[in-house]
Structures are given as structure tokens and as C-alpha cells.
N, CA, C, O and the ligand as a Tripos MOL2 file, in Angstrom:
@<TRIPOS>MOLECULE
protein
  257   255    65     0     0
PROTEIN
NO_CHARGES

@<TRIPOS>ATOM
      1 N          -8.6750   -4.8190   19.6400 N.3       1 MET1
      2 CA         -8.8910   -4.8560   18.2340 C.3       1 MET1
      3 C          -8.3360   -3.3410   17.7600 C.2       1 MET1
      4 O          -8.5130   -2.2940   18.3830 O.2       1 MET1
      5 N          -7.7170   -3.4840   16.6660 N.am      2 ARG2
      6 CA         -7.0880   -2.3830   16.0000 C.3       2 ARG2
      7 C          -7.7240   -2.0630   14.7300 C.2       2 ARG2
      8 O          -7.1360   -2.3510   13.6880 O.2       2 ARG2
      9 N          -8.9050   -1.4770   14.7050 N.am      3 TYR3
     10 CA         -9.6140   -1.3660   13.3860 C.3       3 TYR3
     11 C          -8.8500   -0.4270   12.4250 C.2       3 TYR3
     12 O          -9.1160   -0.3860   11.2230 O.2       3 TYR3
     13 N          -7.8820    0.3300   13.0090 N.am      4 ARG4
     14 CA         -7.2090    1.3190   12.2270 C.3       4 ARG4
     15 C          -6.4160    0.7730   11.1210 C.2       4 ARG4
     16 O          -6.1850    1.4690   10.1320 O.2       4 ARG4
     17 N          -5.9650   -0.4860   11.2300 N.am      5 ASN5
     18 CA         -5.1730   -1.3980   10.2560 C.3       5 ASN5
     19 C          -6.1220   -1.6340    9.0310 C.2       5 ASN5
     20 O          -5.6270   -1.7820    7.9140 O.2       5 ASN5
     21 N          -7.4440   -1.6700    9.2180 N.am      6 LEU6
     22 CA         -8.3750   -1.9550    8.1850 C.3       6 LEU6
     23 C          -8.5880   -0.8400    7.3060 C.2       6 LEU6
     24 O          -9.1400   -1.0710    6.2300 O.2       6 LEU6
     25 N          -8.2690    0.2260    7.5650 N.am      7 ILE7
     26 CA         -8.6870    1.4570    6.9790 C.3       7 ILE7
     27 C          -7.3590    1.8320    6.0380 C.2       7 ILE7
     28 O          -6.2360    2.0140    6.5100 O.2       7 ILE7
     29 N          -7.6560    1.9050    4.7750 N.am      8 PRO8
     30 CA         -6.4940    2.4480    3.7720 C.3       8 PRO8
     31 C          -5.9400    3.6900    4.1510 C.2       8 PRO8
     32 O          -6.6450    4.5560    4.6700 O.2       8 PRO8
     33 N          -4.7980    3.8410    3.9460 N.am      9 LYS9
     34 CA         -4.1240    5.1580    4.1350 C.3       9 LYS9
     35 C          -4.8460    6.1430    3.1640 C.2       9 LYS9
     36 O          -5.3030    5.7380    2.0950 O.2       9 LYS9
     37 N          -4.9450    7.5460    3.5910 N.am     10 PRO10
     38 CA         -5.6600    8.5340    2.7930 C.3      10 PRO10
     39 C          -5.2630    8.4760    1.3660 C.2      10 PRO10
     40 O          -6.0870    8.5180    0.4520 O.2      10 PRO10
     41 N          -3.9000    8.3720    1.1850 N.am     11 ARG11
     42 CA         -3.3440    8.7910   -0.2270 C.3      11 ARG11
     43 C          -3.2730    7.5460   -1.0900 C.2      11 ARG11
     44 O          -2.9050    7.6170   -2.2620 O.2      11 ARG11
     45 N          -3.6460    6.3370   -0.4790 N.am     12 SER12
     46 CA         -3.4860    5.1300   -1.2150 C.3      12 SER12
     47 C          -4.7120    4.8690   -2.1940 C.2      12 SER12
     48 O          -5.7690    5.4490   -1.9460 O.2      12 SER12
     49 N          -4.6320    4.1160   -3.1750 N.am     13 ALA13
     50 CA         -5.5920    3.8360   -4.0860 C.3      13 ALA13
     51 C          -5.2670    2.6220   -4.9050 C.2      13 ALA13
     52 O          -4.1630    2.0950   -5.0350 O.2      13 ALA13
     53 N          -6.4380    2.2590   -5.4490 N.am     14 PHE14
     54 CA         -6.1330    1.1500   -6.5320 C.3      14 PHE14
     55 C          -6.1010    1.8810   -7.9320 C.2      14 PHE14
     56 O          -6.9890    2.6820   -8.2240 O.2      14 PHE14
     57 N          -5.1350    1.6100   -8.7290 N.am     15 LEU15
     58 CA         -5.0630    2.2450  -10.0260 C.3      15 LEU15
     59 C          -4.9380    1.2450  -11.0810 C.2      15 LEU15
     60 O          -4.3230    0.1860  -10.9620 O.2      15 LEU15
     61 N          -5.6400    1.6960  -12.2560 N.am     16 LEU16
     62 CA         -5.6100    0.9840  -13.4310 C.3      16 LEU16
     63 C          -4.4650    1.4250  -14.2310 C.2      16 LEU16
     64 O          -4.3740    2.5490  -14.7230 O.2      16 LEU16
     65 N          -3.5410    0.4340  -14.3470 N.am     17 VAL17
     66 CA         -2.1560    0.8030  -14.9050 C.3      17 VAL17
     67 C          -2.1370   -0.1490  -16.2750 C.2      17 VAL17
     68 O          -2.5110   -1.3150  -16.4060 O.2      17 VAL17
     69 N          -1.5920    0.7300  -17.2010 N.am     18 LYS18
     70 CA         -1.5290   -0.0270  -18.6060 C.3      18 LYS18
     71 C          -0.1290   -0.2540  -18.8850 C.2      18 LYS18
     72 O           0.6820    0.6610  -18.7460 O.2      18 LYS18
     73 N           0.2300   -1.4660  -19.2870 N.am     19 CYS19
     74 CA          1.4520   -1.8950  -19.5140 C.3      19 CYS19
     75 C           1.9520   -1.3390  -20.7070 C.2      19 CYS19
     76 O           1.2730   -1.4680  -21.7260 O.2      19 CYS19
     77 N           3.2540   -0.6150  -20.7600 N.am     20 LYS20
     78 CA          3.7970    0.0840  -21.8430 C.3      20 LYS20
     79 C           4.1530   -0.8080  -22.9360 C.2      20 LYS20
     80 O           4.2150   -0.3950  -24.0940 O.2      20 LYS20
     81 N           4.3960   -2.0510  -22.6050 N.am     21 SER21
     82 CA          5.0070   -3.0230  -23.6240 C.3      21 SER21
     83 C           3.8880   -3.6850  -24.4370 C.2      21 SER21
     84 O           3.9790   -3.8680  -25.6510 O.2      21 SER21
     85 N           2.7940   -4.0430  -23.6730 N.am     22 CYS22
     86 CA          1.7050   -4.9700  -24.4950 C.3      22 CYS22
     87 C           0.4180   -4.3420  -24.4730 C.2      22 CYS22
     88 O          -0.4940   -4.7230  -25.2070 O.2      22 CYS22
     89 N           0.2890   -3.2580  -23.5440 N.am     23 GLY23
     90 CA         -1.0950   -2.5320  -23.6120 C.3      23 GLY23
     91 C          -2.0530   -3.1760  -22.6490 C.2      23 GLY23
     92 O          -3.1400   -2.6120  -22.5210 O.2      23 GLY23
     93 N          -1.8290   -4.2540  -21.9580 N.am     24 ASN24
     94 CA         -2.6290   -4.8580  -21.0330 C.3      24 ASN24
     95 C          -2.9940   -3.8610  -19.8830 C.2      24 ASN24
     96 O          -2.0790   -3.1680  -19.4360 O.2      24 ASN24
     97 N          -4.2280   -3.7310  -19.3760 N.am     25 GLU25
     98 CA         -4.5700   -2.9890  -18.2690 C.3      25 GLU25
     99 C          -4.7650   -3.7760  -17.0950 C.2      25 GLU25
    100 O          -5.5070   -4.7540  -17.1880 O.2      25 GLU25
    101 N          -4.2150   -3.5060  -15.9970 N.am     26 GLN26
    102 CA         -4.1860   -4.2530  -14.6910 C.3      26 GLN26
    103 C          -4.2440   -3.3020  -13.5850 C.2      26 GLN26
    104 O          -3.6410   -2.2290  -13.5860 O.2      26 GLN26
    105 N          -5.0900   -3.7890  -12.5120 N.am     27 ILE27
    106 CA         -5.1370   -3.1800  -11.2910 C.3      27 ILE27
    107 C          -3.9870   -3.3310  -10.3760 C.2      27 ILE27
    108 O          -3.5410   -4.4370  -10.0730 O.2      27 ILE27
    109 N          -3.4620   -2.1070   -9.8940 N.am     28 VAL28
    110 CA         -2.2090   -2.2310   -9.1590 C.3      28 VAL28
    111 C          -2.6480   -1.3110   -7.9230 C.2      28 VAL28
    112 O          -3.2370   -0.2330   -8.0140 O.2      28 VAL28
    113 N          -2.2530   -1.9400   -6.7790 N.am     29 TYR29
    114 CA         -2.5180   -1.1350   -5.4360 C.3      29 TYR29
    115 C          -1.3300   -0.0410   -5.1610 C.2      29 TYR29
    116 O          -0.1610   -0.4220   -5.0990 O.2      29 TYR29
    117 N          -1.6460    1.1860   -5.0170 N.am     30 SER30
    118 CA         -0.4640    2.3010   -4.9860 C.3      30 SER30
    119 C           0.4110    2.0720   -3.9990 C.2      30 SER30
    120 O           1.5530    2.5290   -4.0450 O.2      30 SER30
    121 N          -0.0630    1.2950   -2.9420 N.am     31 HIS31
    122 CA          1.1730    1.1500   -1.8390 C.3      31 HIS31
    123 C           1.3650   -0.3890   -1.6600 C.2      31 HIS31
    124 O           1.3070   -0.9980   -0.5920 O.2      31 HIS31
    125 N           1.5830   -0.8550   -2.7790 N.am     32 THR32
    126 CA          1.7170   -2.3570   -2.8960 C.3      32 THR32
    127 C           3.1130   -2.6790   -2.1440 C.2      32 THR32
    128 O           4.0970   -1.9430   -2.2050 O.2      32 THR32
    129 N           3.0410   -3.9410   -1.3980 N.am     33 THR33
    130 CA          4.3270   -4.2930   -0.6830 C.3      33 THR33
    131 C           4.9740   -5.3940   -1.6300 C.2      33 THR33
    132 O           5.8550   -6.0710   -1.1010 O.2      33 THR33
    133 N           4.7270   -5.6100   -2.6770 N.am     34 ILE34
    134 CA          5.4570   -6.5760   -3.7440 C.3      34 ILE34
    135 C           5.5520   -5.8170   -4.9500 C.2      34 ILE34
    136 O           4.8260   -4.8570   -5.2100 O.2      34 ILE34
    137 N           6.5630   -6.3120   -5.7640 N.am     35 ASP35
    138 CA          6.5930   -5.8090   -7.2120 C.3      35 ASP35
    139 C           5.3960   -6.4440   -8.0860 C.2      35 ASP35
    140 O           5.0180   -7.6050   -7.9330 O.2      35 ASP35
    141 N           4.9150   -5.6580   -8.9010 N.am     36 ILE36
    142 CA          3.7820   -6.0120   -9.5900 C.3      36 ILE36
    143 C           4.1530   -6.1920  -11.2510 C.2      36 ILE36
    144 O           4.5200   -5.2420  -11.9410 O.2      36 ILE36
    145 N           4.0080   -7.4380  -11.7100 N.am     37 ARG37
    146 CA          4.2840   -7.6110  -13.0240 C.3      37 ARG37
    147 C           3.0910   -7.6100  -13.8900 C.2      37 ARG37
    148 O           2.0090   -7.8540  -13.3560 O.2      37 ARG37
    149 N           3.1420   -7.3720  -15.1360 N.am     38 CYS38
    150 CA          2.1280   -7.5590  -16.1920 C.3      38 CYS38
    151 C           1.8110   -9.0890  -16.1500 C.2      38 CYS38
    152 O           2.6810   -9.9430  -15.9780 O.2      38 CYS38
    153 N           0.4920   -9.3500  -16.3230 N.am     39 ASN39
    154 CA          0.0620  -10.7040  -16.3520 C.3      39 ASN39
    155 C           0.3200  -11.3430  -17.6620 C.2      39 ASN39
    156 O           0.3860  -12.5660  -17.7820 O.2      39 ASN39
    157 N           0.4650  -10.5130  -18.6420 N.am     40 VAL40
    158 CA          0.4000  -10.7830  -20.0500 C.3      40 VAL40
    159 C           1.9730  -11.0550  -20.4340 C.2      40 VAL40
    160 O           2.3420  -12.1710  -20.7990 O.2      40 VAL40
    161 N           2.8120  -10.0070  -20.3250 N.am     41 CYS41
    162 CA          4.1020  -10.2280  -20.7170 C.3      41 CYS41
    163 C           5.1800  -10.1610  -19.7960 C.2      41 CYS41
    164 O           6.3420  -10.3620  -20.1500 O.2      41 CYS41
    165 N           4.7940   -9.8390  -18.4210 N.am     42 GLY42
    166 CA          5.7140   -9.9440  -17.3930 C.3      42 GLY42
    167 C           6.5780   -8.7120  -17.1620 C.2      42 GLY42
    168 O           7.4440   -8.7190  -16.2870 O.2      42 GLY42
    169 N           6.3570   -7.6790  -17.9200 N.am     43 ASN43
    170 CA          6.8380   -6.4790  -17.7170 C.3      43 ASN43
    171 C           6.5940   -5.8740  -16.3510 C.2      43 ASN43
    172 O           5.4880   -6.0590  -15.8440 O.2      43 ASN43
    173 N           7.5590   -5.1310  -15.6640 N.am     44 LEU44
    174 CA          7.3880   -4.6250  -14.2790 C.3      44 LEU44
    175 C           6.3860   -3.5170  -14.5190 C.2      44 LEU44
    176 O           6.5590   -2.7220  -15.4430 O.2      44 LEU44
    177 N           5.4030   -3.4470  -13.7570 N.am     45 LEU45
    178 CA          4.3420   -2.4570  -13.6520 C.3      45 LEU45
    179 C           4.6100   -1.4710  -12.3560 C.2      45 LEU45
    180 O           4.6210   -0.2430  -12.4390 O.2      45 LEU45
    181 N           4.7890   -2.1020  -11.3390 N.am     46 ALA46
    182 CA          5.1080   -1.2620  -10.0840 C.3      46 ALA46
    183 C           6.1090   -1.8940   -9.2450 C.2      46 ALA46
    184 O           6.1110   -3.1210   -9.1460 O.2      46 ALA46
    185 N           6.9300   -1.2080   -8.6550 N.am     47 GLU47
    186 CA          7.9660   -1.5450   -7.7180 C.3      47 GLU47
    187 C           7.7140   -1.0740   -6.3180 C.2      47 GLU47
    188 O           7.6130    0.1210   -6.0380 O.2      47 GLU47
    189 N           7.6170   -2.0260   -5.4650 N.am     48 HIS48
    190 CA          7.4000   -1.4820   -4.0650 C.3      48 HIS48
    191 C           8.5790   -0.7710   -3.4370 C.2      48 HIS48
    192 O           9.7180   -1.1150   -3.7530 O.2      48 HIS48
    193 N           8.3840    0.1370   -2.6220 N.am     49 THR49
    194 CA          9.3250    1.0890   -2.1150 C.3      49 THR49
    195 C           9.2830    1.1370   -0.5960 C.2      49 THR49
    196 O          10.1650    1.7060    0.0470 O.2      49 THR49
    197 N           8.1200    0.4580    0.0320 N.am     50 GLY50
    198 CA          8.0420    0.7390    1.4550 C.3      50 GLY50
    199 C           7.0110    1.7430    1.6900 C.2      50 GLY50
    200 O           6.3550    1.7100    2.7310 O.2      50 GLY50
    201 N           6.8030    2.7160    0.7150 N.am     51 GLY51
    202 CA          5.7690    3.7950    0.7830 C.3      51 GLY51
    203 C           4.8400    3.5020   -0.4380 C.2      51 GLY51
    204 O           4.3000    2.4250   -0.6900 O.2      51 GLY51
    205 N           4.7490    4.7560   -1.2040 N.am     52 LYS52
    206 CA          3.9590    4.7280   -2.3840 C.3      52 LYS52
    207 C           4.9080    4.0110   -3.4550 C.2      52 LYS52
    208 O           6.0940    4.3100   -3.5910 O.2      52 LYS52
    209 N           4.2170    2.9870   -4.2320 N.am     53 ALA53
    210 CA          4.9890    2.2370   -5.1670 C.3      53 ALA53
    211 C           5.3230    3.2760   -6.3620 C.2      53 ALA53
    212 O           4.7010    4.2990   -6.6480 O.2      53 ALA53
    213 N           6.4340    2.7560   -6.9620 N.am     54 LYS54
    214 CA          6.8500    3.5020   -8.1190 C.3      54 LYS54
    215 C           6.2820    2.7650   -9.3160 C.2      54 LYS54
    216 O           6.5800    1.6000   -9.5800 O.2      54 LYS54
    217 N           5.4010    3.5520  -10.0650 N.am     55 ILE55
    218 CA          4.5760    2.9890  -11.1150 C.3      55 ILE55
    219 C           5.3970    3.2100  -12.4770 C.2      55 ILE55
    220 O           5.8340    4.3050  -12.8320 O.2      55 ILE55
    221 N           5.5390    2.0520  -13.1620 N.am     56 TYR56
    222 CA          6.2240    2.1180  -14.5540 C.3      56 TYR56
    223 C           5.2750    2.1150  -15.8460 C.2      56 TYR56
    224 O           5.5410    2.6000  -16.9460 O.2      56 TYR56
    225 N           4.2330    1.5250  -15.4950 N.am     57 GLY57
    226 CA          3.1440    1.6900  -16.6690 C.3      57 GLY57
    227 C           2.5230    2.9400  -16.7000 C.2      57 GLY57
    228 O           2.8860    3.8200  -15.9200 O.2      57 GLY57
    229 N           1.5670    3.1320  -17.5630 N.am     58 LYS58
    230 CA          0.7440    4.3940  -17.6610 C.3      58 LYS58
    231 C          -0.4580    4.1810  -16.8260 C.2      58 LYS58
    232 O          -1.2000    3.2220  -17.0440 O.2      58 LYS58
    233 N          -0.6920    5.0620  -15.8460 N.am     59 ILE59
    234 CA         -1.8770    5.2290  -14.9600 C.3      59 ILE59
    235 C          -3.0730    5.6350  -15.7210 C.2      59 ILE59
    236 O          -3.1840    6.8220  -16.0280 O.2      59 ILE59
    237 N          -4.0310    4.7390  -16.0780 N.am     60 VAL60
    238 CA         -5.2030    5.0720  -16.8150 C.3      60 VAL60
    239 C          -6.2770    5.8700  -15.9580 C.2      60 VAL60
    240 O          -6.8740    6.8430  -16.4180 O.2      60 VAL60
    241 N          -6.4540    5.4300  -14.8030 N.am     61 ARG61
    242 CA         -7.3930    6.0320  -13.9480 C.3      61 ARG61
    243 C          -7.3190    5.4290  -12.5130 C.2      61 ARG61
    244 O          -6.8390    4.3010  -12.4020 O.2      61 ARG61
    245 N          -7.7740    6.1160  -11.3630 N.am     62 ARG62
    246 CA         -7.9830    5.6940  -10.1310 C.3      62 ARG62
    247 C          -9.1910    4.9200  -10.0350 C.2      62 ARG62
    248 O         -10.1200    5.1860  -10.7970 O.2      62 ARG62
    249 N          -9.3120    3.8180   -9.0310 N.am     63 LEU63
    250 CA        -10.4860    3.1000   -8.9830 C.3      63 LEU63
    251 C         -11.2390    3.3520   -7.6510 C.2      63 LEU63
    252 O         -12.2650    2.7240   -7.3890 O.2      63 LEU63
    253 N         -10.7410    4.2340   -6.8550 N.am     64 ASP64
    254 CA        -11.3080    4.6790   -5.5860 C.3      64 ASP64
    255 C         -12.6810    5.3830   -5.6010 C.2      64 ASP64
    256 O         -13.1880    5.7700   -4.5480 O.2      64 ASP64
    257 ZN          2.5340   -6.4000  -20.6230 Zn       65 ZN65
@<TRIPOS>BOND
     1     1     2 1
     2     2     3 1
     3     3     4 2
     4     3     5 am
     5     5     6 1
     6     6     7 1
     7     7     8 2
     8     7     9 am
     9     9    10 1
    10    10    11 1
    11    11    12 2
    12    11    13 am
    13    13    14 1
    14    14    15 1
    15    15    16 2
    16    15    17 am
    17    17    18 1
    18    18    19 1
    19    19    20 2
    20    19    21 am
    21    21    22 1
    22    22    23 1
    23    23    24 2
    24    23    25 am
    25    25    26 1
    26    26    27 1
    27    27    28 2
    28    27    29 am
    29    29    30 1
    30    30    31 1
    31    31    32 2
    32    31    33 am
    33    33    34 1
    34    34    35 1
    35    35    36 2
    36    35    37 am
    37    37    38 1
    38    38    39 1
    39    39    40 2
    40    39    41 am
    41    41    42 1
    42    42    43 1
    43    43    44 2
    44    43    45 am
    45    45    46 1
    46    46    47 1
    47    47    48 2
    48    47    49 am
    49    49    50 1
    50    50    51 1
    51    51    52 2
    52    51    53 am
    53    53    54 1
    54    54    55 1
    55    55    56 2
    56    55    57 am
    57    57    58 1
    58    58    59 1
    59    59    60 2
    60    59    61 am
    61    61    62 1
    62    62    63 1
    63    63    64 2
    64    63    65 am
    65    65    66 1
    66    66    67 1
    67    67    68 2
    68    67    69 am
    69    69    70 1
    70    70    71 1
    71    71    72 2
    72    71    73 am
    73    73    74 1
    74    74    75 1
    75    75    76 2
    76    75    77 am
    77    77    78 1
    78    78    79 1
    79    79    80 2
    80    79    81 am
    81    81    82 1
    82    82    83 1
    83    83    84 2
    84    83    85 am
    85    85    86 1
    86    86    87 1
    87    87    88 2
    88    87    89 am
    89    89    90 1
    90    90    91 1
    91    91    92 2
    92    91    93 am
    93    93    94 1
    94    94    95 1
    95    95    96 2
    96    95    97 am
    97    97    98 1
    98    98    99 1
    99    99   100 2
   100    99   101 am
   101   101   102 1
   102   102   103 1
   103   103   104 2
   104   103   105 am
   105   105   106 1
   106   106   107 1
   107   107   108 2
   108   107   109 am
   109   109   110 1
   110   110   111 1
   111   111   112 2
   112   111   113 am
   113   113   114 1
   114   114   115 1
   115   115   116 2
   116   115   117 am
   117   117   118 1
   118   118   119 1
   119   119   120 2
   120   119   121 am
   121   121   122 1
   122   122   123 1
   123   123   124 2
   124   123   125 am
   125   125   126 1
   126   126   127 1
   127   127   128 2
   128   127   129 am
   129   129   130 1
   130   130   131 1
   131   131   132 2
   132   131   133 am
   133   133   134 1
   134   134   135 1
   135   135   136 2
   136   135   137 am
   137   137   138 1
   138   138   139 1
   139   139   140 2
   140   139   141 am
   141   141   142 1
   142   142   143 1
   143   143   144 2
   144   143   145 am
   145   145   146 1
   146   146   147 1
   147   147   148 2
   148   147   149 am
   149   149   150 1
   150   150   151 1
   151   151   152 2
   152   151   153 am
   153   153   154 1
   154   154   155 1
   155   155   156 2
   156   155   157 am
   157   157   158 1
   158   158   159 1
   159   159   160 2
   160   159   161 am
   161   161   162 1
   162   162   163 1
   163   163   164 2
   164   163   165 am
   165   165   166 1
   166   166   167 1
   167   167   168 2
   168   167   169 am
   169   169   170 1
   170   170   171 1
   171   171   172 2
   172   171   173 am
   173   173   174 1
   174   174   175 1
   175   175   176 2
   176   175   177 am
   177   177   178 1
   178   178   179 1
   179   179   180 2
   180   179   181 am
   181   181   182 1
   182   182   183 1
   183   183   184 2
   184   183   185 am
   185   185   186 1
   186   186   187 1
   187   187   188 2
   188   187   189 am
   189   189   190 1
   190   190   191 1
   191   191   192 2
   192   191   193 am
   193   193   194 1
   194   194   195 1
   195   195   196 2
   196   195   197 am
   197   197   198 1
   198   198   199 1
   199   199   200 2
   200   199   201 am
   201   201   202 1
   202   202   203 1
   203   203   204 2
   204   203   205 am
   205   205   206 1
   206   206   207 1
   207   207   208 2
   208   207   209 am
   209   209   210 1
   210   210   211 1
   211   211   212 2
   212   211   213 am
   213   213   214 1
   214   214   215 1
   215   215   216 2
   216   215   217 am
   217   217   218 1
   218   218   219 1
   219   219   220 2
   220   219   221 am
   221   221   222 1
   222   222   223 1
   223   223   224 2
   224   223   225 am
   225   225   226 1
   226   226   227 1
   227   227   228 2
   228   227   229 am
   229   229   230 1
   230   230   231 1
   231   231   232 2
   232   231   233 am
   233   233   234 1
   234   234   235 1
   235   235   236 2
   236   235   237 am
   237   237   238 1
   238   238   239 1
   239   239   240 2
   240   239   241 am
   241   241   242 1
   242   242   243 1
   243   243   244 2
   244   243   245 am
   245   245   246 1
   246   246   247 1
   247   247   248 2
   248   247   249 am
   249   249   250 1
   250   250   251 1
   251   251   252 2
   252   251   253 am
   253   253   254 1
   254   254   255 1
   255   255   256 2
@<TRIPOS>SUBSTRUCTURE
     1 MET1         2 RESIDUE 1 A MET
     2 ARG2         6 RESIDUE 1 A ARG
     3 TYR3        10 RESIDUE 1 A TYR
     4 ARG4        14 RESIDUE 1 A ARG
     5 ASN5        18 RESIDUE 1 A ASN
     6 LEU6        22 RESIDUE 1 A LEU
     7 ILE7        26 RESIDUE 1 A ILE
     8 PRO8        30 RESIDUE 1 A PRO
     9 LYS9        34 RESIDUE 1 A LYS
    10 PRO10       38 RESIDUE 1 A PRO
    11 ARG11       42 RESIDUE 1 A ARG
    12 SER12       46 RESIDUE 1 A SER
    13 ALA13       50 RESIDUE 1 A ALA
    14 PHE14       54 RESIDUE 1 A PHE
    15 LEU15       58 RESIDUE 1 A LEU
    16 LEU16       62 RESIDUE 1 A LEU
    17 VAL17       66 RESIDUE 1 A VAL
    18 LYS18       70 RESIDUE 1 A LYS
    19 CYS19       74 RESIDUE 1 A CYS
    20 LYS20       78 RESIDUE 1 A LYS
    21 SER21       82 RESIDUE 1 A SER
    22 CYS22       86 RESIDUE 1 A CYS
    23 GLY23       90 RESIDUE 1 A GLY
    24 ASN24       94 RESIDUE 1 A ASN
    25 GLU25       98 RESIDUE 1 A GLU
    26 GLN26      102 RESIDUE 1 A GLN
    27 ILE27      106 RESIDUE 1 A ILE
    28 VAL28      110 RESIDUE 1 A VAL
    29 TYR29      114 RESIDUE 1 A TYR
    30 SER30      118 RESIDUE 1 A SER
    31 HIS31      122 RESIDUE 1 A HIS
    32 THR32      126 RESIDUE 1 A THR
    33 THR33      130 RESIDUE 1 A THR
    34 ILE34      134 RESIDUE 1 A ILE
    35 ASP35      138 RESIDUE 1 A ASP
    36 ILE36      142 RESIDUE 1 A ILE
    37 ARG37      146 RESIDUE 1 A ARG
    38 CYS38      150 RESIDUE 1 A CYS
    39 ASN39      154 RESIDUE 1 A ASN
    40 VAL40      158 RESIDUE 1 A VAL
    41 CYS41      162 RESIDUE 1 A CYS
    42 GLY42      166 RESIDUE 1 A GLY
    43 ASN43      170 RESIDUE 1 A ASN
    44 LEU44      174 RESIDUE 1 A LEU
    45 LEU45      178 RESIDUE 1 A LEU
    46 ALA46      182 RESIDUE 1 A ALA
    47 GLU47      186 RESIDUE 1 A GLU
    48 HIS48      190 RESIDUE 1 A HIS
    49 THR49      194 RESIDUE 1 A THR
    50 GLY50      198 RESIDUE 1 A GLY
    51 GLY51      202 RESIDUE 1 A GLY
    52 LYS52      206 RESIDUE 1 A LYS
    53 ALA53      210 RESIDUE 1 A ALA
    54 LYS54      214 RESIDUE 1 A LYS
    55 ILE55      218 RESIDUE 1 A ILE
    56 TYR56      222 RESIDUE 1 A TYR
    57 GLY57      226 RESIDUE 1 A GLY
    58 LYS58      230 RESIDUE 1 A LYS
    59 ILE59      234 RESIDUE 1 A ILE
    60 VAL60      238 RESIDUE 1 A VAL
    61 ARG61      242 RESIDUE 1 A ARG
    62 ARG62      246 RESIDUE 1 A ARG
    63 LEU63      250 RESIDUE 1 A LEU
    64 ASP64      254 RESIDUE 1 A ASP
    65 ZN65       257 GROUP 0 **** ****
């Protein structure tokens, strides 16, 4: 068993990100492995990079 995989990386976090286009607030994982789009308008909120995601919206706060 590799419990290590279940523990988030120290610097990863869930972020509440506000869409710059429509103001929708959405939870985004800081190390997402997929691109995250706004549920309301489809604007790109986070782009996966293989490491820490590039966040395009406004980070309202961390949820950790
Ligand atoms: Zn939006």
C-alpha cells in the first residue's frame, strides 16, 4: 500500500476562484491535471501545467 499517494502535496490547496468574466465563484484545485472552465460562461479559470496550475481568475481565498 502506498498511502503517500493519498496525501496532498504540501503546497497544493483548493482555491475559491472568481471568474473575471461573469463573477461566478468556483472551487479549483491548485494542482489540477485538467483545464478548469467556468460553469456559467465557460471562461478558462485554470490551466494545468503538470505542476501548479496557472490561475486566470481572481483567487478569493484558500479552502484548506
Ligand atoms: Zn464565468
